[in-house]
N, C-alpha and C positions, 0 to 999 in steps of 0.2 A: 635280745628278745625279738621273736618274729612278729610282724604286724598282724593284727586281727583281720581275718578275711571278711569281706563285706557280705558274704552269704554264709549260711550254716556250713560248717566244715565238711560234712559228707557231700553236700551239693558242690561245694567249691572244688573238692578233689576230683569229683566226677566230671567237671567241666573241662573242655579242651583249653589249651593255652591261648588260642585266639579269643575264646569267650571270656577268659579271665582278664586278658588285656583290655577288651572292650568294656567290661564291667568296671575295672579299675579306673579307666579313663573317665567314665561317666561319674563315678564317685568323686574323683579329683575335681572335675568340673563343677559338680554340685557343691563341694566344700568351698571352692573359690567364690561361687555365686553367693553363698551364705555369708562369707567374710565381707564381700562388697556391700551386701545389704545391711549387715551389722554396723559397718563403718558409716554408711549413710544415715542409719538410725541414730548413731551416736552424734554425728554432726548436726542432725535435726534437733536432737535434745539440747545440744549446746546452744544452738541458735535460739531456741525457745526460751532459754534462760537469760539471753542477752536483754539488757534494758539500759536506761540512761545512766545507771550507777556503775556499770561495769563495761561499757562500750561507748562508742561515739554516737549512738542513736540519740535523737532528740527526745526530751521529756514528753513531747506530744505523742510519741509512738508507744509509750508505756501502756501496758494493759490496764483496763479499768479496775480500780480497787487496789492498785499497787501502792504500798506504803514505803516511801523513801526514808522516812525517819521513824523511830519508835514513837507510838502515840503518847502525847503529853497527858499526864494525869489531871483530871479536872480539879481546879482549886476551890470550887464552891463559890467564887465571887461572881457578881453580876457582870454582864457584858458592858463594854464601854470604858470610859475613863475611870480610873480608880482614885481613891482619896489620896491627896498629896501629889498627884501627877502634875507635870508642867502644863499649864494652861496655854492653849493656842489662841492668839488674838490676831485679828486682822489689822494691819497697819492703817492708821488714819491718813486720809488724803490731806496734804498741806493746805492751809487756809487760802493761798492764792489760787488753788485749783478748784475750790468749792464754788458752785454756781450761785447758791443763795444760802444765807444764814438766817435762821429764825430763832428768836429767843422765846423760850417757853417758861413763863413765870407763874407761880401759883398766886391766886387772888386772895385766898384766905387760909388760915391755919387749919390743918386737917383734924386737929383735936378740939379747939375751942371756937373756931370760926372767925377769929380776929383777922382784920384786914392786914395784908402783907405788902411791903414795898421795898425797893432797893435792888441791888445786883449781887449775884454770887461771884466772887473773884475767881473761883475755880469750879465752874459748872460742869456737869456731866455732859459728855459729847456723844451724840447719836447721829451717825452719818448713814444716809440711804443712797446707794448707788443705783442708777438706772441708765438704760441705754435709750437714746432718742431713736425714733423711727428713721432708718437710713434710706435715703433715696439718692440715686446716682445724680451727680452734678454733670449735666450735659452741656457742653459748649458747641455751638454751631458755627461753622465757617462756610461762607458762601463764596465759592470761587467763580468770579465773573469772567465770562468769555466775551471779549470785545473785538470788534472788527476794525481793522485799520482803514481810515477813510482814504489813505493814499494808495495802498496796494491791495487792500481787501483781505490781507492775512488776519486770521483769528488768533488772538493771544489770550491764554487763560491765566488767571491770577494764581499765585502760589501761596502755600501755607506759611504763616509766620515761623520764625526760628523757634525751635523747642516744641512745636506741635507735632504729635505723633501722626504718621501717615496711616496708621491703623485706626481701629474704632475704640481702642481702650488705652487709658493713660497708664503711666508707670506704676502707680500705687495699686491700681486695680489689677494689673498684670502680676504684681508681686503677691497679692492676696490669692489670686487663682493658682499661681505656682505653689504657694504654700499649702493650699488645700490638697494638692496632689502629693507633694514631696514631704510634708510634715505630718499631715493627718490621713494620708493614704486613701483619699477619696477617688472613686472612679470618675470618668468623664461625665457620665450621666448623673452621678451624685453631685458633681460640681455644677452642672447645668441646673439641677433642681435647687441647690442651695442658693445660687445666684438669683433664681426666680423667687424663692421664698423670702430671702432676706432683703433683696434690693429691687424686686420686680424687674430684674434685668434679663432680657432675652439674649441668649448666647447659644450657638450651636456646638455640638461635640466636635465638629470639624475645626471650628475656630479655637476651641480649647487645645486641640492637637497642634494647631499652628502657633499658638502662644507658647506651648511647651518647647517647640523647636526653636522659637525665637529666644526663649529663656536659656536654652542650652548654648546658643551662640553667644549670648551676652556673658555667660559665666565661663566661657572657654579660657580666657586669660587668667583669672584667679585660680581656676582649677589646675591648669598646667604649671602655674607658679608653685602651687603646693606639691604637685607631683614631683617636680624637680627638687624641692626642698627635702623630700624624703631621702634622697640620695646623700644629703649632707647631715642628716640627723644622727645623733650619737646613739640613741636607743629607739628601735622600731619594733613593733609587734605586727605580725602578719598572719592572715588566715583567709580562707576561701570557702565559698558555699555555692551550690548550684543555682542557676538562673535559667529562664526560658526566653529565647529570642527567636522570633519567626518560627515558633513551635519546635525549635531545636534546643538541645541542652547545651548551655554555655556555662561560664563560671564567673561569679562575682568575687573579686579580690578586695580585701580591705587592708590598708597599712595605717597603723596608728602610732603617733608620737604623743608626747605629753600635752601638746597644745594644738594639734590638728590631725585630721583623719582624711584619707584619700581612698575613694572607691573606684574600681576599674572593672568593667565587664570585658572579659577576654574569651576567645574561642576555646582555649585549652587550659589544662591544669598542670602544665609542665614546668620544669625548672627554668626554661628560657623566659617564661612570663615572670616568675619570681625574681630572676636576676634583673630583668628590665625594670621592675617596680622598685627594687631595693637599691640598684646601682652596685658598683664594685668598690666603693670607698673602703679603706682600711679602718680598723678599730671601731666598726659599727656593730653594736650588740643587737642581735635579732632574736626576738622572742617568738616561738612557734611551737607547733606540735611536732611529732616525729614523722610527718609525711615526707616521702622520699624526694619531693621536689626541692626541699631545703638542704639536702645532703651536701651540696656544693659549698655551703657555708662552713668555714673553719670552726671546729668544735669549740675552740676557746672563745670565739665571739658569737656563740649561739646559746640561747637560754631555752631549754626544753620545758614545756608547760608541766608543772607538777600536778595540776588538776587532772590532766589527761593521764599522768602516771598513776594517780590514785585509782582511776577507773581500771587501769590494767591490774593493779594490785587486788582490787575487789574482784575482778574476773578470776584471778588465781584462787581466791578464797572460794568463790562460787563453784569452781570446777572440782574442788575437793581433792582427795588423794594426797600425794606427797606435796603438791604445790600449795595446798591450803596453808601449811605452816610457813612457807616462804612468803606468801601473800600477807599473812597477818603480821609477820615481822616487818616487812617493808611498809605496810600501812601504819604501823606503830611508829616507825622512824619518821615517816612523813608527817605524822601528827606532831612529833617533837619539833620538826623543822618549822612548821607553821606557828607553833607557840613562840619560838624564838624570833621568827620573822615579825610577828605582830608586836612583840615587845620592842624590837629595834625600830620599827616603823612608828610606834607611839612614843618613842623617846625614853622608855623605861629600861632600855638595855643599850650600853655603849657599843659603837661600831666594832671596835677592836675585840671586845669580849664576844660579840656576835660572830666575828670571823673565826675566833678560836673554837667556838662551839661547833660551827659549821665544818671546820676542818676535822674534828673528831667524828662528827656525824657522817661526813663523806666516807671515811674509812669503813664505818659500820655498814653503810648502804652498799658500798662496793663489795664488801665481804658477803653480804646477803645475796646480792645479784650473782656473784660467782658461784655461791652454793646453789642458787636456784637454777643456774645454767646446767648443773649436773644432776638435777632431780629427775625422777622417773616419769613425771608428767611432761609429755612432749611439748604441749603448747606453752606451759609455764617455762620450760627450759628455753624454748625459742624466744619468748618475750624477754626473758632476762638476758639472753645472748645479744638480742638486738639493742637493748638499752645500754649494755656495756660498750657497744660500738661508739655511742655518743655520750659516754659517761662524763667527760669533761664539760659537755654542754649542759649538764644539770646544775652547775654551780656558778654561773656568771653573776647571779644576783648577790652572791656572797663576796664577790671580788670587785664589782662595779656598782657604785652608788647610783640610785635611780632606776635600777633594773628590777622588775617584779618577777617573782618565781612562777607566776602563772601567765597565761595568755588571755586572762579574763577581760582585759580592757578592749581588745579588738573583737572579742566574741560578743560583748555587750553592744558594741557599735553595729555589729552585723545583725543583731536581733531585730532592729527596726526594719532592715532590708528584707529579712526572712518573712516577717509579717506582711510586708508590702507584696512580696512575691506570692504568698499564699492567697492574698486577697485578689490580686490582679491577674495572676497566672503568668506573669512575665511581661515582655514587651513585644509588640508586633512589628517593629522596624528597628533599624540601626539608629535612626534619629531618636527613637524612644529610649533606647539604651543610653545614649549620650545624656539625655535629660535626667534619667534615673541616677546615673553615676555622679553627675555634677550636683544635683539637688541633694543626694545623700551626703556628699562631701560638704556642701554648705551647711546643712542642718547639723551634722555631727561636729564640725569645727566651730560653728557659732555656739553650740552648747558647751563645748570645752572651754571656750574663751569668755563665756558669759555675755555674749552678744545677743541682741534681739534679731531673730531670723528675718522677721518682716521688715524691720528697719534696714537691714543689710541688703535684702533683695530690692527694696524700693530704691535705695541709693544707687544700686547697680543699674537698674533700668532707667533711672533718671539721668545718670551720667552718660549712658549709651545714647539716650535721646538727644542730649546736648553735645554729643561728639567729644566727650571728655573721657579720661581713663577710668576704667572700672575700679572701685576700691579693692585693695588687696586683702587677703585673708591671712597673710603671713604674720605670725606673732612678733611683737616688738622686742620681747625679752625671751630669747630661745632658752630652752632647758639644757643644762649641762650635766653630763654624767662624769663622775670622778672614778677612775680606776685606781685601786690600791694594790 
């Protein structure tokens, strides 16, 4: 069948061959431009559909009014605690820590007015907590400079052992460091809090100096944890952007069962990941599908199923032939998590769980292979890429202690992300060292049930006395069993 001419047939036949060729070229160019614009429009529409449920975009970037879950039907009950709920009580302070005890006895009967006497063997206890007005304890040291009567040389007195050469003691330094690293206060906010709470005058420059000193004191326990990551049986790793000297750098986090290490690096490449994780054999690494982790052997890698679920949701949202594949894979992942929650809670035996995961693995692989052949190009590409690391989807069913998601390290990064949004990053390399070491201390102390302030003050006090800084290494390392 002859192609339809771009002009009415009588005009087209009357035109010279040169004119026909020129018109045909213009029409072809016009059609190519339309195809490019349509492709850009489709890409824009797909981008507009992306949100935190079907991509790696954070929830804070979701449009206003987006509903991530179906709305819950109102129950008609009043807000607050319901009848029969578990009552929350504040624990009483032990008697030895009570400042003063006052016995409140009634003088007369509330019904007849008869006089009352005696003691109640089990009285009701009402405790009132209050904070005293805090004022800094200032110790003054007068360094006398005396002249030698023999030679005239002037000699100055020295500070006693254990006295800081700076203006602030170890406990106060720990509190100021905690204000920045735990509660994410800016330097001016720390300055204002010190003035409001303790009538203490401190400059923002001194706060920066104390942060640098804190980073130096925490260097030893920080590097000790960083080396311990190389020996850990199970590690989760993730990264997020950071700002240093107004340039984009990367904040990496590696998490084990009992400690977490943060590192600010200039790049997001595989070399950094390899340096953080080490090259020990038989270490299971939980991560997303980012290419910087492709050097890890698939057998010893655990791909995050929470990220995979977003990929499956994206297949559904794109529609077409990929929607059926996405729904199938999402349903299989729902089944996976139901079994995982049961084995984690102890209601499903490990061997039975492994058998079910073996059957589920075959179904997931079949669905991915089918998806790699579907007509939707993006869905087919996603399924093809997942199949490349298919063995890395199932380490949690083979090795005890491995989670199917990367949620542990992402929760650890949440604190850092909020700090970055508030502060805008760090203005120096020294500031980055303080951030990564304070983040490490805070996350690790939380994991081990330690008090952050107590640990920081013990570090600064030990450094002041010339002693070794306390370690953050756990005394009972977690062990993963491979079956």
